[in-house]
N, C-alpha and C positions, 0 to 999 in steps of 0.2 A: 598481471592485474593480480592479485589473490585474493580469492573470494572466499568466505566461510558462510556457507548455506546453513541457514537454522532450519527445525521446524517448530514451530510454537504451537501448541495445543492448549486452548481457553478453556477454562475450567468453568466459565461463565459468561455470558452475553457482555460484546464491549460496544461501547458507544461513543466512535472517535466521530467526531463533531466538525462540520466542515463552516467556515468563516461565512457564511453567506448566506442568504435569506432573511426571513422574518426572524428578530432576534429572539422570540418569544417561541420559536420551536426550533429543534434540532432535526438537523439533517447529517447521518450517518454514512460517513465512505462505505462503500461494498469491498474495504481492504482495510490492512493495519497500516497506516501512512510511517515512512519510515522516519521522521522527525519524532513518533510517538517511540517508536522501537529506541531512540537513540537517548532521550528524554528518559526512558526506563534504564535503560545500561547504565546512563552517566548518574542515576541515582545512585544504583546500587554499588557504582565505585567510589560511589562519595563515601556512602555509609560503613565499605570494608576500610575504604583508607583514610576519613575522616579529615578530609584537607578543611580546610577555613575557607579558601578560596581554590576552586578548582581551575579558574584561570592563569591561577599561577604555578598549578602544578603542571610540570613539562609533558609527562605520560596524558594526563585528563585533557590538555589543548591539543596535543597531537589526535587522539582518539574520537575526541567532541568537536571541536570548537575551528579549527583552522582548516579545514576542508580536504586534510590528509585521506582520512577514512570515510566512506560513504555508507549510508544507512538505504537500504531500497525498500519500496513497499511492501507489507508483505500479503501475499496473494496466497487463493486456496490453493490445495494441491489437487491433482487429478486423479484419473484412478489407476495410474500407474509411477504416483508419487513425484511426476514434473509438475513444476511450479507454471503453474496457467494464468493466463493476461485476461485483461479486460476486454469485451468484446468492444470495438470499435463504435462511435458513438453513428458512422456514416451507414453500418449496414443494416436493414431495414425489412421489413416483412409484412404482411397485408394483418390489419385487424382481425383477429378472429379466425385465423388460421390454423389447421391444425398441420401436425407432423404426419408427412414431410411434406415440406412448404417450402417455394421459390424463397432464397432471400436476395434483394436489391442490394448492391453497393452506390448508397447514392453521390458518395466521392468522384464517381464517374459516369454519372448521369443513370436516370433509372431503368431504360433500358437493359444493362447488362446485370445479367443473371448470375450468380453464385452459387455451385451447389456444395 
């Protein structure tokens, strides 16, 4: 697999909404969805090449439509500039507890503690 890592710096806030919940309120993802990155790059490609039909362009089809190229979600970088991931929903802590605190992994039972 050939990977092209990108570091994206947002100049303004980004509202990447999920298609769930109340239609009158927006819930944003805590990351940049790969589909949003793909769409932004497809628009940029279209503006550069002025193709009337991107689906008919072999290069555009390979890059954006046929699944050959994958666009991963954009997560925050940690202090060492490594890609971080979301915390699994199975990790829980007691409400109102102050650090250092016990973290439980509910996927294997409440009694199993992680440090």
